[in-house]
All heavy atoms as TSV, in Angstrom:
chain	resi	resn	atom	element	x	y	z
A	1	MET	N	N	0.838	-1.173	0.000
A	1	MET	CA	C	-0.001	0.000	-0.002
A	1	MET	C	C	0.888	1.236	-0.001
A	1	MET	O	O	1.870	1.299	0.707
A	1	MET	CB	C	-0.917	-0.030	1.213
A	1	MET	CG	C	-1.756	1.214	1.347
A	1	MET	SD	S	-2.760	1.155	2.830
A	1	MET	CE	C	-4.324	0.862	2.073
A	2	SER	N	N	0.548	2.249	-0.747
A	2	SER	CA	C	1.336	3.475	-0.827
A	2	SER	C	C	0.695	4.582	-0.011
A	2	SER	O	O	-0.500	4.610	0.189
A	2	SER	CB	C	1.440	3.951	-2.274
A	2	SER	OG	O	2.169	3.033	-3.027
A	3	THR	N	N	1.530	5.497	0.461
A	3	THR	CA	C	1.045	6.675	1.156
A	3	THR	C	C	0.847	7.779	0.132
A	3	THR	O	O	1.114	7.607	-1.053
A	3	THR	CB	C	2.065	7.129	2.225
A	3	THR	OG1	O	3.270	7.490	1.561
A	3	THR	CG2	C	2.313	6.028	3.235
A	4	HIS	N	N	0.415	8.934	0.585
A	4	HIS	CA	C	0.198	10.059	-0.329
A	4	HIS	C	C	1.496	10.535	-0.978
A	4	HIS	O	O	1.474	11.253	-1.948
A	4	HIS	CB	C	-0.509	11.210	0.400
A	4	HIS	CG	C	0.321	11.846	1.466
A	4	HIS	ND1	N	0.425	11.314	2.728
A	4	HIS	CD2	C	1.099	12.943	1.448
A	4	HIS	CE1	C	1.232	12.071	3.449
A	4	HIS	NE2	N	1.646	13.067	2.697
A	5	THR	N	N	2.643	10.125	-0.448
A	5	THR	CA	C	3.925	10.530	-1.039
A	5	THR	C	C	4.343	9.607	-2.176
A	5	THR	O	O	5.299	9.883	-2.873
A	5	THR	CB	C	5.038	10.530	0.020
A	5	THR	OG1	O	5.178	9.201	0.533
A	5	THR	CG2	C	4.741	11.493	1.148
A	6	GLY	N	N	3.631	8.494	-2.320
A	6	GLY	CA	C	3.984	7.539	-3.359
A	6	GLY	C	C	5.010	6.519	-2.901
A	6	GLY	O	O	5.368	5.620	-3.637
A	7	LEU	N	N	5.505	6.652	-1.658
A	7	LEU	CA	C	6.472	5.711	-1.128
A	7	LEU	C	C	5.748	4.536	-0.495
A	7	LEU	O	O	4.630	4.673	-0.018
A	7	LEU	CB	C	7.350	6.387	-0.081
A	7	LEU	CG	C	8.222	7.530	-0.581
A	7	LEU	CD1	C	8.906	8.214	0.585
A	7	LEU	CD2	C	9.244	7.028	-1.572
A	8	PRO	N	N	6.369	3.389	-0.464
A	8	PRO	CA	C	5.730	2.259	0.200
A	8	PRO	C	C	5.514	2.562	1.675
A	8	PRO	O	O	6.263	3.320	2.284
A	8	PRO	CB	C	6.722	1.118	0.033
A	8	PRO	CG	C	7.862	1.628	-0.722
A	8	PRO	CD	C	7.658	3.083	-1.008
A	9	GLU	N	N	4.474	1.972	2.238
A	9	GLU	CA	C	4.180	2.226	3.644
A	9	GLU	C	C	5.334	1.775	4.535
A	9	GLU	O	O	5.684	2.433	5.493
A	9	GLU	CB	C	2.897	1.503	4.042
A	9	GLU	CG	C	2.372	1.929	5.387
A	9	GLU	CD	C	0.995	1.382	5.653
A	9	GLU	OE1	O	0.211	1.237	4.709
A	9	GLU	OE2	O	0.721	1.077	6.822
A	10	HIS	N	N	5.935	0.653	4.227
A	10	HIS	CA	C	7.098	0.171	4.965
A	10	HIS	C	C	8.307	0.259	4.054
A	10	HIS	O	O	8.382	-0.409	3.037
A	10	HIS	CB	C	6.892	-1.276	5.422
A	10	HIS	CG	C	5.754	-1.416	6.366
A	10	HIS	ND1	N	5.834	-1.016	7.669
A	10	HIS	CD2	C	4.501	-1.879	6.188
A	10	HIS	CE1	C	4.682	-1.236	8.263
A	10	HIS	NE2	N	3.857	-1.757	7.389
A	11	SER	N	N	9.254	1.093	4.426
A	11	SER	CA	C	10.421	1.302	3.597
A	11	SER	C	C	11.311	0.066	3.605
A	11	SER	O	O	11.411	-0.647	4.584
A	11	SER	CB	C	11.199	2.505	4.113
A	11	SER	OG	O	12.365	2.683	3.341
A	12	GLU	N	N	11.969	-0.163	2.506
A	12	GLU	CA	C	12.870	-1.307	2.370
A	12	GLU	C	C	14.310	-0.924	2.701
A	12	GLU	O	O	15.211	-1.713	2.497
A	12	GLU	CB	C	12.797	-1.857	0.939
A	12	GLU	CG	C	11.437	-2.399	0.567
A	12	GLU	CD	C	11.024	-3.589	1.433
A	12	GLU	OE1	O	11.901	-4.393	1.798
A	12	GLU	OE2	O	9.839	-3.679	1.752
A	13	LEU	N	N	14.518	0.296	3.210
A	13	LEU	CA	C	15.873	0.715	3.555
A	13	LEU	C	C	16.383	-0.095	4.735
A	13	LEU	O	O	15.651	-0.421	5.650
A	13	LEU	CB	C	15.909	2.193	3.918
A	13	LEU	CG	C	15.619	3.171	2.795
A	13	LEU	CD1	C	15.605	4.587	3.328
A	13	LEU	CD2	C	16.641	3.034	1.693
A	14	ASP	N	N	17.656	-0.397	4.707
A	14	ASP	CA	C	18.236	-1.083	5.853
A	14	ASP	C	C	19.145	-0.113	6.612
A	14	ASP	O	O	19.321	1.034	6.228
A	14	ASP	CB	C	18.980	-2.347	5.435
A	14	ASP	CG	C	20.169	-2.078	4.524
A	14	ASP	OD1	O	20.615	-0.918	4.422
A	14	ASP	OD2	O	20.660	-3.037	3.911
A	15	LEU	N	N	19.690	-0.564	7.708
A	15	LEU	CA	C	20.494	0.288	8.566
A	15	LEU	C	C	21.720	0.840	7.843
A	15	LEU	O	O	22.081	1.996	8.009
A	15	LEU	CB	C	20.914	-0.480	9.816
A	15	LEU	CG	C	21.622	0.320	10.898
A	15	LEU	CD1	C	20.788	1.513	11.345
A	15	LEU	CD2	C	21.940	-0.571	12.085
A	16	ASP	N	N	22.367	0.040	6.997
A	16	ASP	CA	C	23.542	0.526	6.264
A	16	ASP	C	C	23.174	1.658	5.315
A	16	ASP	O	O	23.912	2.634	5.186
A	16	ASP	CB	C	24.200	-0.616	5.492
A	16	ASP	CG	C	24.907	-1.606	6.406
A	16	ASP	OD1	O	25.324	-1.194	7.509
A	16	ASP	OD2	O	25.029	-2.784	6.019
A	17	GLN	N	N	22.028	1.545	4.659
A	17	GLN	CA	C	21.589	2.616	3.766
A	17	GLN	C	C	21.287	3.880	4.563
A	17	GLN	O	O	21.635	4.988	4.142
A	17	GLN	CB	C	20.362	2.190	2.976
A	17	GLN	CG	C	20.655	1.142	1.921
A	17	GLN	CD	C	19.385	0.620	1.283
A	17	GLN	OE1	O	18.449	0.240	1.965
A	17	GLN	NE2	N	19.361	0.621	-0.041
A	18	LEU	N	N	20.659	3.721	5.719
A	18	LEU	CA	C	20.354	4.864	6.566
A	18	LEU	C	C	21.631	5.548	7.035
A	18	LEU	O	O	21.750	6.773	6.991
A	18	LEU	CB	C	19.523	4.417	7.771
A	18	LEU	CG	C	19.136	5.506	8.759
A	18	LEU	CD1	C	18.330	6.596	8.072
A	18	LEU	CD2	C	18.381	4.918	9.918
A	19	ARG	N	N	22.617	4.772	7.439
A	19	ARG	CA	C	23.904	5.344	7.852
A	19	ARG	C	C	24.570	6.096	6.707
A	19	ARG	O	O	25.149	7.157	6.889
A	19	ARG	CB	C	24.829	4.247	8.356
A	19	ARG	CG	C	24.462	3.723	9.708
A	19	ARG	CD	C	25.428	2.647	10.149
A	19	ARG	NE	N	25.081	2.148	11.462
A	19	ARG	CZ	C	25.319	0.929	11.872
A	19	ARG	NH1	N	25.940	0.072	11.080
A	19	ARG	NH2	N	24.969	0.549	13.083
A	20	GLY	N	N	24.490	5.547	5.510
A	20	GLY	CA	C	25.063	6.219	4.345
A	20	GLY	C	C	24.363	7.534	4.060
A	20	GLY	O	O	25.011	8.541	3.769
A	21	ASP	N	N	23.033	7.529	4.155
A	21	ASP	CA	C	22.289	8.768	3.954
A	21	ASP	C	C	22.697	9.822	4.981
A	21	ASP	O	O	22.893	10.994	4.652
A	21	ASP	CB	C	20.783	8.517	4.064
A	21	ASP	CG	C	20.241	7.712	2.891
A	21	ASP	OD1	O	20.952	7.596	1.864
A	21	ASP	OD2	O	19.117	7.191	3.003
A	22	CYS	N	N	22.827	9.401	6.231
A	22	CYS	CA	C	23.231	10.331	7.289
A	22	CYS	C	C	24.641	10.855	7.053
A	22	CYS	O	O	24.914	12.043	7.250
A	22	CYS	CB	C	23.137	9.659	8.653
A	22	CYS	SG	S	21.446	9.319	9.167
A	23	ALA	N	N	25.548	9.987	6.621
A	23	ALA	CA	C	26.926	10.409	6.364
A	23	ALA	C	C	26.975	11.453	5.255
A	23	ALA	O	O	27.754	12.397	5.319
A	23	ALA	CB	C	27.782	9.200	6.000
A	24	ARG	N	N	26.136	11.304	4.247
A	24	ARG	CA	C	26.103	12.292	3.159
A	24	ARG	C	C	25.511	13.623	3.623
A	24	ARG	O	O	25.872	14.670	3.129
A	24	ARG	CB	C	25.324	11.744	1.969
A	24	ARG	CG	C	26.092	10.707	1.173
A	24	ARG	CD	C	25.373	10.313	-0.098
A	24	ARG	NE	N	24.141	9.588	0.164
A	24	ARG	CZ	C	24.061	8.295	0.490
A	24	ARG	NH1	N	25.173	7.589	0.581
A	24	ARG	NH2	N	22.905	7.725	0.708
A	25	MET	N	N	24.607	13.582	4.585
A	25	MET	CA	C	23.960	14.801	5.054
A	25	MET	C	C	24.771	15.552	6.109
A	25	MET	O	O	24.537	16.721	6.352
A	25	MET	CB	C	22.583	14.463	5.647
A	25	MET	CG	C	21.565	14.057	4.614
A	25	MET	SD	S	21.277	15.337	3.373
A	25	MET	CE	C	20.649	16.651	4.390
A	26	VAL	N	N	25.735	14.877	6.741
A	26	VAL	CA	C	26.462	15.487	7.848
A	26	VAL	C	C	27.114	16.815	7.451
A	26	VAL	O	O	27.212	17.727	8.273
A	26	VAL	CB	C	27.482	14.498	8.459
A	26	VAL	CG1	C	28.694	14.326	7.567
A	26	VAL	CG2	C	27.887	14.946	9.843
A	27	ALA	N	N	27.524	16.959	6.226
A	27	ALA	CA	C	28.143	18.213	5.782
A	27	ALA	C	C	27.143	19.371	5.808
A	27	ALA	O	O	27.535	20.539	5.889
A	27	ALA	CB	C	28.711	18.048	4.378
A	28	HIS	N	N	25.867	19.079	5.771
A	28	HIS	CA	C	24.829	20.125	5.769
A	28	HIS	C	C	24.397	20.514	7.173
A	28	HIS	O	O	23.672	21.480	7.350
A	28	HIS	CB	C	23.603	19.642	4.987
A	28	HIS	CG	C	23.914	19.292	3.571
A	28	HIS	ND1	N	24.160	20.240	2.608
A	28	HIS	CD2	C	24.052	18.093	2.967
A	28	HIS	CE1	C	24.422	19.643	1.461
A	28	HIS	NE2	N	24.364	18.335	1.647
A	29	TRP	N	N	24.802	19.749	8.181
A	29	TRP	CA	C	24.404	20.024	9.551
A	29	TRP	C	C	25.498	20.805	10.254
A	29	TRP	O	O	26.677	20.544	10.095
A	29	TRP	CB	C	24.165	18.727	10.316
A	29	TRP	CG	C	23.066	17.888	9.761
A	29	TRP	CD1	C	21.978	18.315	9.071
A	29	TRP	CD2	C	22.949	16.467	9.829
A	29	TRP	NE1	N	21.185	17.255	8.724
A	29	TRP	CE2	C	21.762	16.113	9.170
A	29	TRP	CE3	C	23.732	15.474	10.396
A	29	TRP	CZ2	C	21.338	14.796	9.066
A	29	TRP	CZ3	C	23.305	14.164	10.288
A	29	TRP	CH2	C	22.117	13.850	9.640
A	30	SER	N	N	25.109	21.757	11.036
A	30	SER	CA	C	26.112	22.497	11.811
A	30	SER	C	C	25.642	22.577	13.262
A	30	SER	O	O	24.452	22.564	13.549
A	30	SER	CB	C	26.303	23.905	11.238
A	30	SER	OG	O	25.101	24.640	11.376
A	31	ALA	N	N	26.596	22.665	14.129
A	31	ALA	CA	C	26.317	22.796	15.551
A	31	ALA	C	C	27.359	23.715	16.150
A	31	ALA	O	O	28.497	23.761	15.666
A	31	ALA	CB	C	26.371	21.430	16.229
A	32	PRO	N	N	26.996	24.452	17.155
A	32	PRO	CA	C	28.004	25.307	17.781
A	32	PRO	C	C	29.116	24.448	18.367
A	32	PRO	O	O	28.889	23.325	18.821
A	32	PRO	CB	C	27.225	26.034	18.888
A	32	PRO	CG	C	25.934	25.332	19.039
A	32	PRO	CD	C	25.694	24.538	17.802
A	33	ALA	N	N	30.334	24.984	18.324
A	33	ALA	CA	C	31.484	24.244	18.837
A	33	ALA	C	C	31.297	23.926	20.313
A	33	ALA	O	O	31.663	22.859	20.771
A	33	ALA	CB	C	32.762	25.043	18.615
A	34	ARG	N	N	30.723	24.853	21.038
A	34	ARG	CA	C	30.509	24.652	22.467
A	34	ARG	C	C	29.200	25.328	22.850
A	34	ARG	O	O	29.063	26.541	22.680
A	34	ARG	CB	C	31.659	25.243	23.253
A	34	ARG	CG	C	31.617	24.954	24.711
A	34	ARG	CD	C	32.908	25.420	25.364
A	34	ARG	NE	N	32.948	24.953	26.731
A	34	ARG	CZ	C	33.534	25.602	27.700
A	34	ARG	NH1	N	34.154	26.735	27.453
A	34	ARG	NH2	N	33.529	25.118	28.914
A	35	PRO	N	N	28.246	24.594	23.341
A	35	PRO	CA	C	26.982	25.232	23.717
A	35	PRO	C	C	27.173	26.195	24.881
A	35	PRO	O	O	27.985	25.944	25.777
A	35	PRO	CB	C	26.082	24.073	24.116
A	35	PRO	CG	C	26.990	22.928	24.362
A	35	PRO	CD	C	28.245	23.177	23.597
A	36	THR	N	N	26.466	27.299	24.827
A	36	THR	CA	C	26.542	28.266	25.910
A	36	THR	C	C	25.321	28.074	26.800
A	36	THR	O	O	24.189	28.094	26.350
A	36	THR	CB	C	26.575	29.700	25.361
A	36	THR	OG1	O	25.427	29.908	24.551
A	36	THR	CG2	C	27.814	29.950	24.529
A	37	VAL	N	N	25.591	27.874	28.069
A	37	VAL	CA	C	24.529	27.667	29.042
A	37	VAL	C	C	24.657	28.733	30.109
A	37	VAL	O	O	25.722	28.893	30.715
A	37	VAL	CB	C	24.630	26.260	29.668
A	37	VAL	CG1	C	23.563	26.069	30.718
A	37	VAL	CG2	C	24.560	25.200	28.606
A	38	SER	N	N	23.583	29.474	30.306
A	38	SER	CA	C	23.581	30.496	31.346
A	38	SER	C	C	22.719	30.011	32.499
A	38	SER	O	O	21.555	29.665	32.295
A	38	SER	CB	C	23.009	31.806	30.805
A	38	SER	OG	O	23.765	32.247	29.715
A	39	PRO	N	N	23.265	29.978	33.703
A	39	PRO	CA	C	22.455	29.540	34.828
A	39	PRO	C	C	21.349	30.546	35.127
A	39	PRO	O	O	21.486	31.738	34.876
A	39	PRO	CB	C	23.455	29.461	35.983
A	39	PRO	CG	C	24.621	30.272	35.566
A	39	PRO	CD	C	24.619	30.324	34.069
A	40	VAL	N	N	20.256	30.035	35.639
A	40	VAL	CA	C	19.117	30.876	36.011
A	40	VAL	C	C	19.022	30.883	37.523
A	40	VAL	O	O	19.074	29.828	38.174
A	40	VAL	CB	C	17.809	30.318	35.401
A	40	VAL	CG1	C	16.607	31.104	35.873
A	40	VAL	CG2	C	17.898	30.309	33.888
A	41	ALA	N	N	18.876	32.053	38.077
A	41	ALA	CA	C	18.755	32.171	39.529
A	41	ALA	C	C	17.461	31.507	39.993
A	41	ALA	O	O	16.408	31.691	39.380
A	41	ALA	CB	C	18.751	33.645	39.936
A	42	PRO	N	N	17.514	30.711	41.053
A	42	PRO	CA	C	16.300	30.057	41.549
A	42	PRO	C	C	15.172	31.035	41.846
A	42	PRO	O	O	13.999	30.703	41.727
A	42	PRO	CB	C	16.764	29.346	42.822
A	42	PRO	CG	C	18.220	29.106	42.604
A	42	PRO	CD	C	18.690	30.289	41.809
A	43	SER	N	N	15.499	32.250	42.200
A	43	SER	CA	C	14.461	33.243	42.502
A	43	SER	C	C	13.649	33.628	41.271
A	43	SER	O	O	12.560	34.173	41.391
A	43	SER	CB	C	15.084	34.495	43.124
A	43	SER	OG	O	15.982	35.092	42.194
A	44	LEU	N	N	14.182	33.327	40.077
A	44	LEU	CA	C	13.458	33.645	38.834
A	44	LEU	C	C	12.563	32.501	38.366
A	44	LEU	O	O	11.773	32.681	37.448
A	44	LEU	CB	C	14.462	33.988	37.726
A	44	LEU	CG	C	15.308	35.231	37.958
A	44	LEU	CD1	C	16.319	35.396	36.830
A	44	LEU	CD2	C	14.423	36.460	38.074
A	45	ILE	N	N	12.680	31.347	39.012
A	45	ILE	CA	C	11.885	30.195	38.609
A	45	ILE	C	C	10.625	30.152	39.466
A	45	ILE	O	O	10.691	30.012	40.683
A	45	ILE	CB	C	12.690	28.883	38.763
A	45	ILE	CG1	C	13.946	28.950	37.901
A	45	ILE	CG2	C	11.821	27.685	38.404
A	45	ILE	CD1	C	14.894	27.789	38.107
A	46	HIS	N	N	9.489	30.307	38.822
A	46	HIS	CA	C	8.221	30.344	39.558
A	46	HIS	C	C	7.248	29.287	39.077
A	46	HIS	O	O	6.057	29.380	39.324
A	46	HIS	CB	C	7.567	31.724	39.424
A	46	HIS	CG	C	8.407	32.820	39.991
A	46	HIS	ND1	N	8.585	32.991	41.345
A	46	HIS	CD2	C	9.142	33.775	39.389
A	46	HIS	CE1	C	9.383	34.030	41.551
A	46	HIS	NE2	N	9.742	34.505	40.392
A	47	GLY	N	N	7.697	28.304	38.344
A	47	GLY	CA	C	6.804	27.260	37.847
A	47	GLY	C	C	6.420	27.489	36.394
A	47	GLY	O	O	6.821	28.460	35.767
A	48	VAL	N	N	5.635	26.593	35.905
A	48	VAL	CA	C	5.200	26.652	34.521
A	48	VAL	C	C	3.751	27.071	34.493
A	48	VAL	O	O	2.928	26.578	35.260
A	48	VAL	CB	C	5.356	25.255	33.854
A	48	VAL	CG1	C	4.820	25.273	32.445
A	48	VAL	CG2	C	6.806	24.825	33.891
A	49	ARG	N	N	3.413	27.972	33.598
A	49	ARG	CA	C	2.034	28.425	33.446
A	49	ARG	C	C	1.537	28.015	32.082
A	49	ARG	O	O	2.180	28.267	31.072
A	49	ARG	CB	C	1.950	29.929	33.606
A	49	ARG	CG	C	2.325	30.324	35.011
A	49	ARG	CD	C	2.357	31.780	35.201
A	49	ARG	NE	N	3.011	31.965	36.512
A	49	ARG	CZ	C	2.793	32.978	37.295
A	49	ARG	NH1	N	1.988	33.911	36.915
A	49	ARG	NH2	N	3.389	33.060	38.435
A	50	VAL	N	N	0.387	27.391	32.084
A	50	VAL	CA	C	-0.217	26.904	30.846
A	50	VAL	C	C	-1.591	27.546	30.717
A	50	VAL	O	O	-2.392	27.496	31.659
A	50	VAL	CB	C	-0.354	25.365	30.871
A	50	VAL	CG1	C	-1.013	24.856	29.614
A	50	VAL	CG2	C	0.999	24.715	31.073
A	51	PRO	N	N	-1.906	28.163	29.561
A	51	PRO	CA	C	-3.244	28.742	29.374
A	51	PRO	C	C	-4.316	27.663	29.528
A	51	PRO	O	O	-4.086	26.491	29.220
A	51	PRO	CB	C	-3.223	29.268	27.940
A	51	PRO	CG	C	-1.786	29.336	27.557
A	51	PRO	CD	C	-1.054	28.342	28.399
A	52	LYS	N	N	-5.503	28.046	30.031
A	52	LYS	CA	C	-6.572	27.074	30.262
A	52	LYS	C	C	-6.922	26.290	29.014
A	52	LYS	O	O	-7.193	25.095	29.080
A	52	LYS	CB	C	-7.819	27.784	30.787
A	52	LYS	CG	C	-7.683	28.227	32.209
A	52	LYS	CD	C	-8.963	28.845	32.707
A	52	LYS	CE	C	-8.759	29.313	34.128
A	52	LYS	NZ	N	-9.989	29.804	34.725
A	53	THR	N	N	-6.883	26.923	27.847
A	53	THR	CA	C	-7.218	26.209	26.613
A	53	THR	C	C	-6.202	25.120	26.314
A	53	THR	O	O	-6.542	24.073	25.792
A	53	THR	CB	C	-7.304	27.178	25.428
A	53	THR	OG1	O	-6.090	27.922	25.351
A	53	THR	CG2	C	-8.468	28.147	25.587
A	54	SER	N	N	-4.943	25.354	26.653
A	54	SER	CA	C	-3.911	24.340	26.435
A	54	SER	C	C	-3.901	23.306	27.548
A	54	SER	O	O	-3.543	22.152	27.322
A	54	SER	CB	C	-2.536	25.002	26.334
A	54	SER	OG	O	-2.474	25.844	25.218
A	55	ALA	N	N	-4.289	23.706	28.747
A	55	ALA	CA	C	-4.277	22.783	29.885
A	55	ALA	C	C	-5.209	21.607	29.635
A	55	ALA	O	O	-4.883	20.474	29.969
A	55	ALA	CB	C	-4.666	23.518	31.157
A	56	ARG	N	N	-6.364	21.861	29.037
A	56	ARG	CA	C	-7.289	20.765	28.738
A	56	ARG	C	C	-6.647	19.785	27.775
A	56	ARG	O	O	-6.757	18.570	27.931
A	56	ARG	CB	C	-8.593	21.291	28.147
A	56	ARG	CG	C	-9.478	21.951	29.159
A	56	ARG	CD	C	-10.775	22.307	28.527
A	56	ARG	NE	N	-10.483	23.026	27.275
A	56	ARG	CZ	C	-11.335	23.756	26.609
A	56	ARG	NH1	N	-12.560	23.854	27.020
A	56	ARG	NH2	N	-10.996	24.369	25.511
A	57	LEU	N	N	-5.955	20.283	26.767
A	57	LEU	CA	C	-5.278	19.420	25.796
A	57	LEU	C	C	-4.179	18.612	26.490
A	57	LEU	O	O	-4.093	17.394	26.305
A	57	LEU	CB	C	-4.674	20.261	24.668
A	57	LEU	CG	C	-3.803	19.525	23.666
A	57	LEU	CD1	C	-4.668	18.575	22.840
A	57	LEU	CD2	C	-3.085	20.495	22.767
A	58	LEU	N	N	-3.375	19.279	27.305
A	58	LEU	CA	C	-2.287	18.589	27.999
A	58	LEU	C	C	-2.826	17.553	28.990
A	58	LEU	O	O	-2.239	16.495	29.171
A	58	LEU	CB	C	-1.403	19.596	28.731
A	58	LEU	CG	C	-0.618	20.551	27.831
A	58	LEU	CD1	C	0.111	21.574	28.668
A	58	LEU	CD2	C	0.335	19.804	26.942
A	59	ASP	N	N	-3.936	17.859	29.614
A	59	ASP	CA	C	-4.523	16.931	30.573
A	59	ASP	C	C	-4.965	15.639	29.910
A	59	ASP	O	O	-4.923	14.580	30.525
A	59	ASP	CB	C	-5.712	17.596	31.261
A	59	ASP	CG	C	-6.222	16.777	32.421
A	59	ASP	OD1	O	-5.394	16.251	33.184
A	59	ASP	OD2	O	-7.457	16.666	32.557
A	60	GLN	N	N	-5.339	15.694	28.636
A	60	GLN	CA	C	-5.805	14.517	27.922
A	60	GLN	C	C	-4.672	13.694	27.320
A	60	GLN	O	O	-4.885	12.597	26.837
A	60	GLN	CB	C	-6.779	14.926	26.811
A	60	GLN	CG	C	-8.034	15.592	27.325
A	60	GLN	CD	C	-8.810	14.694	28.276
A	60	GLN	OE1	O	-9.025	13.523	27.990
A	60	GLN	NE2	N	-9.218	15.247	29.396
A	61	MET	N	N	-3.453	14.231	27.346
A	61	MET	CA	C	-2.308	13.526	26.760
A	61	MET	C	C	-1.760	12.501	27.756
A	61	MET	O	O	-1.764	12.719	28.966
A	61	MET	CB	C	-1.199	14.507	26.395
A	61	MET	CG	C	-1.602	15.487	25.318
A	61	MET	SD	S	-0.343	16.742	25.069
A	61	MET	CE	C	0.701	15.907	23.912
A	62	SER	N	N	-1.281	11.391	27.235
A	62	SER	CA	C	-0.677	10.404	28.114
A	62	SER	C	C	0.690	10.912	28.560
A	62	SER	O	O	1.301	11.774	27.935
A	62	SER	CB	C	-0.535	9.069	27.390
A	62	SER	OG	O	0.371	9.202	26.313
A	63	ASP	N	N	1.186	10.365	29.638
A	63	ASP	CA	C	2.475	10.797	30.181
A	63	ASP	C	C	3.646	10.441	29.265
A	63	ASP	O	O	4.672	11.077	29.308
A	63	ASP	CB	C	2.720	10.171	31.552
A	63	ASP	CG	C	1.790	10.759	32.611
A	63	ASP	OD1	O	1.288	11.875	32.400
A	63	ASP	OD2	O	1.583	10.081	33.624
A	64	TYR	N	N	3.500	9.390	28.466
A	64	TYR	CA	C	4.609	8.889	27.668
A	64	TYR	C	C	4.400	9.046	26.176
A	64	TYR	O	O	5.138	8.503	25.377
A	64	TYR	CB	C	4.880	7.420	28.004
A	64	TYR	CG	C	5.208	7.238	29.456
A	64	TYR	CD1	C	4.270	6.748	30.348
A	64	TYR	CD2	C	6.458	7.590	29.942
A	64	TYR	CE1	C	4.577	6.590	31.681
A	64	TYR	CE2	C	6.773	7.447	31.279
A	64	TYR	CZ	C	5.825	6.941	32.143
A	64	TYR	OH	O	6.144	6.804	33.458
A	65	GLY	N	N	3.395	9.783	25.758
A	65	GLY	CA	C	3.131	9.948	24.329
A	65	GLY	C	C	2.310	8.804	23.779
A	65	GLY	O	O	2.137	7.775	24.400
A	66	ASP	N	N	1.759	9.053	22.632
A	66	ASP	CA	C	0.917	8.039	21.987
A	66	ASP	C	C	1.522	7.569	20.692
A	66	ASP	O	O	2.259	8.207	20.079
A	66	ASP	CB	C	-0.474	8.606	21.709
A	66	ASP	CG	C	-1.223	8.874	23.007
A	66	ASP	OD1	O	-1.045	8.094	23.949
A	66	ASP	OD2	O	-1.979	9.848	23.037
């Protein structure tokens, strides 16, 4: 069965092909040489606030994803 992309539902790629694809793409990916992390003072942390409209959605989500 095909998806809307025209690709088979289950790809026939194997792990070696996936690794090769990733190796070819690595030149296109960039990352900072060293991530910069700034500490946050505990006095600035007051919890997370979620709008009521989003809280209902989050409440219906499972803890581990679906």
